[in-house]
C-alpha positions as CSV (number, residue, x, y, z in Angstrom):
1,M,128.5,335.7,-92.9
2,E,130.8,332.7,-92.3
3,N,131.7,332.4,-88.7
4,A,135.4,331.7,-89.1
5,S,137.3,331.7,-85.8
6,A,139.3,334.8,-85.2
7,V,142.0,335.8,-82.6
8,G,140.2,336.5,-79.4
9,Q,136.8,335.7,-80.7
10,K,134.7,333.7,-78.2
11,T,132.6,330.7,-79.2
12,L,129.0,330.0,-78.5
13,L,127.4,326.5,-78.7
14,F,123.8,326.8,-80.0
15,I,121.7,323.9,-78.8
16,L,118.8,323.2,-81.1
17,P,116.9,319.9,-80.5
18,S,114.5,320.4,-83.3
19,T,113.3,318.0,-86.1
20,A,111.9,320.5,-88.6
21,M,112.5,324.1,-89.7
22,G,110.1,326.7,-88.4
23,G,110.0,330.3,-87.2
24,A,112.4,329.7,-84.3
25,E,114.9,327.7,-86.4
26,T,114.8,330.4,-89.1
27,R,115.4,333.1,-86.5
28,F,118.6,331.5,-85.3
29,H,119.8,330.7,-88.8
30,T,119.6,334.4,-89.5
31,L,121.2,335.3,-86.2
32,I,124.2,332.9,-86.6
33,R,124.7,334.1,-90.2
34,E,124.8,337.8,-89.1
35,L,127.1,337.4,-86.0
36,T,130.3,339.3,-86.3
37,D,131.7,339.3,-82.8
38,F,131.3,335.7,-82.0
39,R,132.0,332.2,-83.5
40,A,129.1,329.8,-83.5
41,I,128.9,326.1,-83.3
42,L,125.6,324.2,-83.7
43,L,124.3,321.0,-82.0
44,T,121.0,319.8,-83.6
45,Q,119.2,316.9,-85.1
46,E,120.2,315.3,-88.4
47,S,116.9,316.3,-90.1
48,V,117.6,320.0,-89.4
49,A,121.4,320.1,-89.9
50,P,121.4,320.4,-93.7
51,Y,119.5,323.8,-93.6
52,F,122.4,325.3,-91.6
53,E,125.2,323.9,-93.8
54,D,125.3,327.1,-95.8
55,L,126.6,329.0,-92.7
56,G,130.0,327.4,-92.9
57,I,130.0,326.6,-89.1
58,P,130.8,323.3,-87.3
59,I,127.6,321.3,-86.9
60,Y,127.3,318.4,-84.5
61,R,124.3,316.1,-84.3
62,F,122.3,314.6,-81.4
63,D,121.4,311.5,-83.5
64,G,123.3,308.5,-82.2
65,Y,123.2,309.6,-78.5
66,G,119.8,308.1,-77.8
67,G,117.9,311.3,-77.7
68,L,114.3,310.9,-79.0
69,A,112.6,314.0,-80.2
70,S,109.3,312.2,-80.0
71,A,109.8,311.6,-76.3
72,P,111.9,314.6,-75.1
73,L,111.2,314.1,-71.4
74,A,112.0,310.3,-71.3
75,L,115.0,309.6,-69.2
76,R,116.9,308.0,-72.1
77,S,116.3,311.0,-74.2
78,I,117.4,313.5,-71.6
79,L,120.6,311.5,-70.9
80,G,121.3,311.3,-74.7
81,Y,120.9,315.0,-75.2
82,V,123.0,316.1,-72.2
83,R,125.8,313.6,-73.1
84,A,125.9,315.1,-76.6
85,I,126.3,318.6,-75.2
86,R,129.1,317.4,-72.9
87,D,131.0,315.7,-75.7
88,V,130.9,318.9,-77.9
89,V,132.1,321.0,-75.0
90,Q,135.0,318.6,-74.6
91,K,135.9,318.7,-78.3
92,E,135.5,322.5,-78.9
93,P,136.7,325.6,-77.1
94,I,133.2,326.6,-76.0
95,D,132.8,329.8,-74.0
96,G,129.0,329.8,-73.5
97,L,125.9,327.7,-74.0
98,F,122.8,329.0,-75.7
99,G,119.7,326.8,-75.5
100,V,117.2,327.4,-78.4
101,M,113.6,327.1,-77.2
102,H,112.6,325.5,-74.0
103,F,114.0,322.0,-74.6
104,G,117.3,323.4,-75.8
105,T,117.5,325.5,-72.6
106,L,116.5,322.6,-70.4
107,Y,119.1,320.3,-71.8
108,A,121.8,323.0,-71.5
109,A,121.0,323.5,-67.8
110,L,121.0,319.8,-67.1
111,A,124.3,319.2,-68.9
112,K,125.9,322.0,-66.9
113,D,124.7,320.6,-63.6
114,L,125.3,316.9,-64.3
115,F,128.7,317.3,-65.8
116,L,129.8,320.5,-63.9
117,L,130.4,322.4,-67.1
118,P,131.9,325.8,-66.4
119,Q,130.3,327.6,-69.3
120,P,127.5,330.1,-68.5
121,I,124.0,329.4,-69.9
122,M,121.8,331.6,-71.9
123,G,118.4,330.3,-73.1
124,S,115.4,331.3,-75.1
125,I,111.7,330.6,-74.7
126,L,110.0,331.8,-77.9
127,G,106.4,330.6,-77.2
128,H,103.7,331.5,-74.7
129,L,103.9,328.4,-72.3
130,S,100.6,329.0,-70.5
131,A,98.7,329.4,-73.8
132,Y,100.4,326.2,-75.0
133,F,99.0,324.2,-72.1
134,D,95.6,326.0,-72.4
135,S,95.3,324.9,-76.0
136,F,95.3,321.3,-74.8
137,G,92.8,322.2,-72.0
138,R,95.1,321.3,-69.2
139,Q,97.6,322.6,-66.7
140,P,101.3,321.5,-66.7
141,S,101.9,318.3,-64.8
142,F,103.9,318.2,-61.6
143,L,107.0,317.1,-63.6
144,E,106.5,319.7,-66.2
145,K,106.1,322.5,-63.6
146,G,109.3,321.3,-61.9
147,L,111.2,321.3,-65.2
148,I,109.9,324.7,-66.3
149,R,110.8,326.2,-62.9
150,Y,114.3,324.6,-63.1
151,L,115.1,326.0,-66.6
152,L,113.7,329.4,-65.7
153,W,116.1,329.7,-62.7
154,R,119.2,327.9,-64.0
155,S,119.6,330.2,-67.1
156,R,121.5,333.4,-66.4
157,I,119.6,335.1,-69.2
158,L,116.3,334.1,-71.0
159,V,115.5,335.7,-74.3
160,V,111.8,336.0,-75.3
161,S,110.3,337.4,-78.5
162,S,107.5,339.5,-77.0
163,Q,106.5,341.4,-73.9
164,G,103.5,339.0,-73.5
165,V,105.8,336.0,-73.3
166,K,107.9,337.8,-70.7
167,E,104.9,338.6,-68.6
168,D,103.7,335.0,-68.7
169,L,107.1,333.7,-67.6
170,V,107.5,336.3,-64.7
171,Y,103.9,336.7,-63.4
172,T,102.5,333.2,-64.1
173,L,105.5,330.8,-64.1
174,G,107.8,332.6,-61.6
175,A,110.9,333.6,-63.6
176,R,113.1,336.3,-62.2
177,E,112.1,339.5,-64.0
178,G,115.7,340.7,-64.3
179,S,116.8,337.5,-66.2
180,V,114.2,337.8,-69.0
181,R,115.0,340.0,-72.0
182,V,112.7,340.8,-74.8
183,I,114.3,340.7,-78.3
184,P,111.7,340.7,-81.1
185,N,112.4,338.4,-84.0
186,G,114.4,339.9,-86.8
187,I,113.7,339.1,-90.4
188,D,116.2,339.6,-93.3
189,L,113.7,341.5,-95.4
190,E,115.9,342.0,-98.4
191,K,116.5,338.2,-98.5
192,V,112.8,337.6,-98.3
193,K,112.1,339.9,-101.2
194,R,114.9,338.5,-103.3
195,R,113.9,334.9,-102.7
196,A,110.3,335.5,-103.3
197,N,111.1,336.2,-107.0
198,E,113.2,333.1,-107.5
199,P,111.8,330.4,-109.9
200,W,109.9,327.9,-107.8
201,P,107.3,325.2,-108.5
202,I,104.3,327.0,-106.9
203,P,100.9,325.4,-107.4
204,P,99.4,325.8,-110.9
205,P,97.4,328.9,-111.7
206,F,93.9,329.1,-110.2
207,A,91.0,331.0,-111.6
208,G,89.8,332.0,-108.1
209,K,91.5,333.5,-105.1
210,T,94.4,331.9,-103.1
211,I,94.7,331.9,-99.3
212,T,98.1,330.8,-98.0
213,M,99.4,329.7,-94.6
214,V,103.0,328.8,-93.9
215,S,103.6,327.0,-90.6
216,R,104.5,323.7,-88.9
217,L,101.5,321.3,-89.2
218,C,100.6,320.9,-85.5
219,S,97.6,321.2,-83.3
220,G,98.6,324.6,-82.0
221,K,97.9,326.2,-85.4
222,D,94.2,325.4,-85.1
223,F,93.6,324.1,-88.7
224,W,90.0,323.2,-87.7
225,T,89.1,326.9,-87.5
226,L,90.9,327.7,-90.7
227,L,89.3,324.8,-92.6
228,N,85.9,325.8,-91.3
229,A,86.4,329.3,-92.5
230,L,87.4,327.9,-95.9
231,A,84.1,325.8,-96.0
232,L,82.1,329.0,-95.3
233,L,83.9,330.9,-98.1
234,I,83.6,328.4,-100.9
235,P,79.9,328.8,-101.5
236,R,80.5,332.6,-101.9
237,L,83.8,332.8,-103.7
238,P,86.0,330.6,-105.8
239,V,88.9,330.1,-103.4
240,R,91.6,327.6,-102.5
241,L,93.9,327.2,-99.4
242,V,97.6,326.5,-99.9
243,L,99.4,325.0,-96.8
244,V,103.1,325.3,-96.8
245,G,104.8,323.2,-94.1
246,E,105.2,319.8,-92.6
247,G,104.4,318.2,-89.3
248,D,102.8,315.4,-87.3
249,F,99.3,316.9,-87.9
250,R,99.3,316.3,-91.7
251,E,96.9,313.3,-91.7
252,E,94.5,315.0,-89.3
253,I,94.3,318.0,-91.6
254,V,93.5,315.7,-94.5
255,Q,90.8,314.0,-92.5
256,M,89.3,317.4,-91.4
257,A,89.3,318.7,-95.0
258,R,87.5,315.5,-96.1
259,K,85.0,315.7,-93.3
260,L,84.2,319.3,-94.2
261,G,84.0,318.6,-97.9
262,V,86.8,321.0,-98.8
263,E,89.5,318.5,-99.7
264,S,89.6,319.5,-103.3
265,H,90.2,323.1,-102.3
266,V,93.2,322.4,-100.1
267,V,96.7,322.2,-101.6
268,M,99.4,320.8,-99.3
269,V,102.9,321.4,-100.7
270,G,104.9,320.2,-97.6
271,F,108.0,321.9,-96.2
272,Q,109.7,324.3,-98.6
273,S,113.2,325.7,-98.1
274,N,112.0,328.8,-100.0
275,P,108.3,329.5,-99.0
276,Y,108.4,333.1,-100.2
277,P,107.1,332.6,-103.8
278,F,104.1,330.8,-102.2
279,I,103.5,333.8,-100.0
280,L,104.0,336.3,-102.8
281,S,101.5,334.5,-105.0
282,A,98.8,334.6,-102.3
283,D,95.8,337.0,-102.3
284,V,95.6,336.7,-98.5
285,F,98.0,335.3,-96.0
286,V,96.4,333.7,-92.9
287,L,97.7,332.6,-89.5
288,S,95.2,330.7,-87.4
289,S,97.3,329.9,-84.3
290,L,96.1,329.3,-80.8
291,H,99.5,330.6,-79.5
292,E,102.6,332.3,-81.0
293,G,105.7,333.6,-79.4
294,F,106.0,336.0,-82.3
295,G,104.9,335.0,-85.8
296,N,107.8,335.5,-88.3
297,V,105.6,334.6,-91.3
298,L,103.4,337.6,-90.6
299,V,106.3,340.0,-91.0
300,E,107.5,338.1,-94.1
301,A,104.1,338.4,-95.8
302,M,103.8,342.1,-94.9
303,A,107.2,342.7,-96.3
304,L,106.0,341.2,-99.6
305,G,102.9,343.4,-99.7
306,V,100.5,340.6,-99.0
307,P,97.5,341.5,-96.7
308,V,97.4,339.4,-93.6
309,V,94.7,338.0,-91.3
310,S,95.8,336.5,-88.0
311,T,94.1,335.2,-84.8
312,D,94.7,337.5,-81.9
313,C,96.4,334.8,-79.9
314,P,98.9,335.1,-77.1
315,T,101.2,336.9,-77.8
316,G,103.0,337.6,-81.0
317,P,100.5,338.8,-83.7
318,R,99.3,341.9,-81.7
319,T,103.0,342.8,-81.4
320,I,103.3,342.8,-85.2
321,I,99.9,343.8,-86.5
322,E,98.3,347.2,-86.0
323,E,94.6,346.4,-86.4
324,G,93.2,347.9,-89.6
325,V,96.5,349.6,-90.4
326,S,98.8,346.7,-91.3
327,G,96.6,343.7,-91.0
328,L,93.4,342.2,-89.5
329,L,93.0,340.4,-86.2
330,V,90.3,337.9,-85.3
331,K,89.3,336.0,-82.2
332,M,90.8,332.6,-81.7
333,G,88.6,329.7,-82.8
334,D,86.2,332.1,-84.6
335,S,85.6,330.6,-88.0
336,E,82.9,333.1,-88.9
337,G,85.1,336.0,-87.9
338,M,88.0,334.6,-89.9
339,T,85.7,334.1,-92.9
340,R,84.5,337.8,-92.7
341,A,88.1,339.1,-92.5
342,I,89.3,337.0,-95.4
343,R,86.3,337.8,-97.6
344,L,86.7,341.5,-96.8
345,L,90.3,341.4,-98.2
346,L,89.2,339.4,-101.2
347,E,86.6,341.9,-102.2
348,D,87.8,345.3,-100.9
349,K,90.7,346.5,-103.1
350,G,91.0,349.8,-101.3
351,L,91.5,348.0,-97.9
352,V,94.0,345.7,-99.5
353,E,96.1,348.7,-100.7
354,T,95.9,350.3,-97.3
355,L,97.0,347.2,-95.4
356,A,99.7,346.4,-98.0
357,K,101.2,349.9,-97.5
358,G,100.9,349.8,-93.8
359,G,102.3,346.3,-93.7
360,L,105.4,347.2,-95.6
361,Q,106.1,350.1,-93.2
362,R,105.4,347.9,-90.1
363,A,107.7,345.1,-91.4
364,K,110.7,347.5,-91.4
365,R,110.6,347.6,-87.6
366,F,111.6,344.0,-87.5
367,E,114.8,344.1,-89.6
368,S,117.2,341.3,-88.6
369,A,120.1,343.8,-88.0
370,R,118.4,345.2,-84.9
371,M,117.9,341.7,-83.5
372,T,121.5,340.7,-84.1
373,K,122.8,343.8,-82.4
374,D,120.7,343.1,-79.4
375,Y,121.8,339.5,-79.2
376,E,125.5,340.4,-79.5
377,S,125.1,342.9,-76.7
378,L,123.7,340.2,-74.5
379,F,126.4,337.8,-75.5
380,H,129.1,340.3,-74.5
381,N,127.4,340.8,-71.1
382,L,127.0,337.0,-70.6
383,L,130.7,336.3,-71.3
384,G,132.0,339.2,-69.3
385,E,133.5,341.2,-72.2
């Protein structure tokens, strides 16, 4: 709903230093749209701002302040981001700051301390930080450890999307247990179903089977394992892979597909504001991540009755999928295991029907209304209402 200001209604500034729409961005679009007790203002990048314009809220942009999303920890970037936050706080009657993801939370904390802002801070860390660094085969640098520790302790409340992320923050990275709250992602399931049936230029009909993945194109999604699985499937079944999403890893994916000889079986359609027709048209939906805070797209595919295969990565997929009941889980980096799981779903109609039915039931546990209610309760506590 439109977040029009009301008498006595307090205002939250959502700080979203993101350059592309993904699961986290979609989560907060849904949350802001469904807020009833609070007014929302958004501070984000120019490239993301248009996707929030339908909310009818004030939107400010980081662009022009010197913040560089490509170098988020450079001094110039940090100063640009925190100056933008200060300026919005000076222009608008802000009652609280909410940092979206780790960089949004970090910049909110720095702005508060550098400019002595009186507003309380609430933040969110939606990914498994230890698994993120593990995926690059390294530990956080001294600077990274210091900044992580700082944002963990400077936020009054930190929201995470799964118990596994909470345990990582508390037991590995040293967050205060009482400050970390688990709120699973919420999906507007009726909207997903409605939009899945809208006319959309999905790829042309294909005589074989279609595997689909919707995600940001980045190294953490482990496209190498997915493309290897595709290469193993092609000699056995007529199959193609449709990738929906955009990101810095696009060219590497093209090169991988070419190296494996599967380039003609990969369809890359870029970012789609409505990815649901692509999911609905799939025979199998796959998520090959090395780490996930949650995995919105799994719930969305399950809500559309599409069978899902996901890596059992830290920490979201196991929160969503009941193995053999609502989906299939495979080991990270296991191309052969992923091949077997996908092939099973392409050939076993009985299993597909079982997982589709179980997936529909499981998806209902992640309705957006429950998420919004939990967030509003936290906001009331944060602002002393």
